[in-house]
TORPAPA-596077 format. One record per residue (C-alpha): residue in one letter; z, x, y. Coordinates in steps of 0.05 Angstrom, whole numbers, plus 5000, padded with zeros to 4 digits. Last residue first. Example, Ala and Ser with C-alpha at 12.3 -4.5 7.8 and 13.67 -1.06 7.14 Angstrom:
TORPAPA-596077
S514352734979/A515652464910/
This chain:
TORPAPA-596077
K521547164438/M527046974488/E532647094438/A530247804424/R530247974499/I537247704507/R539748114447/S536348744472/L539648634541/S546348554507/V545449214470/Q543449554535/T549949334565/I550348824621/G550548804697/L543248624706/Y541849274743/S545549654688/A541249324635/I534949494675/H537150224682/G538450274607/L531749944594/Q528150524627/V523550294683/R515950244688/Q513849734635/L519849274646/L519249354721/H512349024720/P515648344712/K518448364783/E519847664809/K519147224747/L521547724695/L527247934741/D529247204752/K529247104676/Y533747704668/R538547444722/E538746764687/L540247094620/A545747524651/T548846894679/K548246714752/Y553646574804/Q556747224827/R551347734811/S545847284837/I549747114900/I550847854914/L543548034902/E541147464946/E545747685003/T543248394998/K536048165001/V537747725061/L540948305097/E534848755084/R530348215113/E534748155175/A534648905185/F527048925185/K526648315229/R531148665280/G527049305276/W520648915289/N524048575348/A525849265376/V518549475364/H516248885405/I521549015459/D518749715470/K522350295503/N529550215479/F527350025408/L522750625409/E528751085417/K531950725358/L525850885316/K526151615337/K533451665315/T531951315249/E526651825230/L520951465194/Q518251705128/Y512351395091/L512851525017/N508451764960/C512451774896/D512352114828/E516051614786/L523351404778/L525351664847/E532851664854/I536651354912/C544151474913/E548550964947/Y555150994986/G552251145055/P555151635104/K555751365175/E550351285229/D552850565239/V546550155229/Y541650615193/S546951035157/K550550415132/M543850085117/S541750655072/V534350515071/I528450495024/P523249995047/E518549635000/G510949684999/E510349934928/T516649864887/G524049884900/F529449754848/W536549574867/F543649534838/T543850084786/I550950264765/D551650984743/N556751154690/N563951334670/E567451564733/T563051114775/S556551284808/A552750804854/Y545450664844/A539050544881/R532550574843/A525650814861/I518450644842/G511750934860/N506650814913/R506750754989/L514250654986/F517250585055/Y522651065078/I527951025132/Y530851685154/P537152015181/I541251925118/V548652045132/K551652325068/D556952045022/A551951834969/E545452224965/M538551984985/L531752184960/C534252484895/F527952704860/G527352494787/K519852364791/P516652824843/H516652754919/N511052634969/V511652535044/E507452145095/T509552155167/I511551595213/N513051695287/Q505851585311/K505850945269/L511150625314/S507350775378/E500850515344/K504349865325/S506849775396/A499849885424/T496649405374/P501548835385/L506448785327/L506648305268/Y513448325233/I515848585166/R509548485125/D505448765183/I509049435180/I507749495105/E500449295111/D499349805167/I502950345127/N498250295068/M500050005000/
């Protein structure tokens, strides 16, 4: 997905505003397994996946808990770093070789002060991320593992071909054995 499509999905900008934003975006490439963001560090960038897939996870004493997958066109952001310039709690690992668009948060915030259209784009960006977080919390609190799995099949079926089942089980909040059981029941 190209950067114009990604920007437009968030909020349509006038041409001049869009060009100002694009002038601050660079393309970067990282290999599978690369740690794009580390927990307990301030992350000074927002990324958008041109192609590839990533996962966000938090580490516990015993394991990693995956709580998000990002695919083509999606943003990768530590909201705590973006909003408060404080260390985030998540790690972001690339699960495939990835091409990303990188935007320095400081430069974006400078554009907010210069261009109301870019500021509105940033507001819409943050609102969309908030809604995704809210949906994740509601799903975890009110849906069964089977319902969460069915939602995943409906919304992101390609993940099953691209992501290890252990990561998917963790994302669903279940063990890999439980995931295998659910998958067998659905056949």
